[in-house]
N, C-alpha and C positions, 0 to 999 in steps of 0.2 A: 221892601219891609212887609210890605198886604199881603203876598205868595204866601212868607212864613208866618205871618199871623193865620192867616187860610189853614194853612197845612196844619199848625199846632190847635187852634181847633177842633180839626176833626179828627186828630190823633187821638186827643180828649176824649169824643164823643163816643167813639169808640175800642176805648182804654176800658178791660176787664177789671169788674171788682174786685176779681180775684188774682192777687199778685206773685207773681213768684218774685221772693226777696236770695234764696240763696238755697245749694247740695252741698253735702259732705256726702264722701264713703263712709259708714260709719263701720261695716265688719267687712273683709275680703278675707275670704280662706280660698288656697290651692292645693289640693292633695295628688300627688302623682302617683298614679297604679303601677310598678315597677313589672309588673306582672301580666302587664297588659301590649298587646301588640298597636304601633303605633302608626295602624292605615290611614289612609288620606282621606280618606269619607268615612263618616258616622253618625251613622242617623240621631240626629239633637233629641234628647231628651230633656225637658228642662219646665220647671215652674214657677209660676209667680204667686205673690201676696203678698197683702198691702193690709197694714193699718194707721190710723191716725188718732192724731189727742189735739181737743179745742180748748183755747183760752179766749173765751169771748170776752172777760175782762180785757184783754190788748189786743183784741180782734187780728190773735193769729191763731194759724193751724200749723201742724207738724206730722206730715207726711212720710210712712217708712214705705220702702219699698224694699221687697226680697226677691231673690233667683235664685237657686238650685238649678248645677247643671247638671245632670250625670249621678244622681241621687246614691244610687244602689251603686255604683263606680265600680267595687270588690266584686262584688256577686255577679252582676253582668259582664264580667271581664272590661270595663271600659278603661282608657290608658289616664284619667283623671277625673276629678270634682271639685267642681265650682260652686262657692257661696259668697254671694255679695249683698251686702244692706245699703241702701243711699236713704239718707234720708232728705227731704227737702220742707224750707221754711217756707210758709202763704200767709199775704197777708188778703183778710176780709173789709171790703169797703164800704159801706152800705149797710143794711139791712138782710138779712138772709133769715128765711125760714129753715127749722133743725132740718127736712128733706133735703134742700137747697143745700145748706152745709154738706149734708151726706154727700150728694153727690159729685159737688165739687170736689172735696175730698178721693174720693175714691173713682174716679173717672178723669176730671181736669187733671189734676196733682199728677196721678198716674202715666200720663199721657205726655207731662211735660217731663214727667223723672225719667222714664224709660228710655230715653233717645240717651240722655247720661249714662245708665247700667250700661246697654247697650253698648257704648264705645267703649265702658270700664273696660267689658269684658271680653272684648276680641282682644283690646290691647293686650290685656292681661297673659291672654294665650297665647298670645303671638309672641311677647316675653315668654312664654316660659318653658317655647324650643315646643311645644302640642301644636298639633294643629287647631288653627285658627278656628275660634267659635263666632259663629256671625248670629247672633237673632236675628229672627226675622222681626220684619215690622208687623206688627199686629193691629187689629182694631183693640183696644180697651172696653169700648163699650158693651163688645159681643163677649170678650175671653172675662166680663165681671158678669152677666147675663148667665153665663154659662155657671 
């Protein structure tokens, strides 16, 4: 028992005050371009966008991460278009400045949600019978700075 109690105290001491609660795929769109050829390798073209909403009274944040793959798919003769929006809910435990909350929502929440978005897009394209899109792992901090 003593070992368990020590581990529990240690876990509580390193637990973040910004807690991930749940996520949902809010929107997913796939469009096929029947005129395009299905090559094995396609240069990946995607962009990410993030928004967030705070409810300070309930210490909650809702973060929306959107990804569009091959936005100009018709013009560039690419085989398909994907647009996915994922929404994550987070709890804020503690006192944070506005700047800290902004950073947590933009950087940390995006970093938490991105692997779910990445997996969803990979599965969606694999099941659609087109070349599977595997988004690269990315440095969220650097991406948002750029």
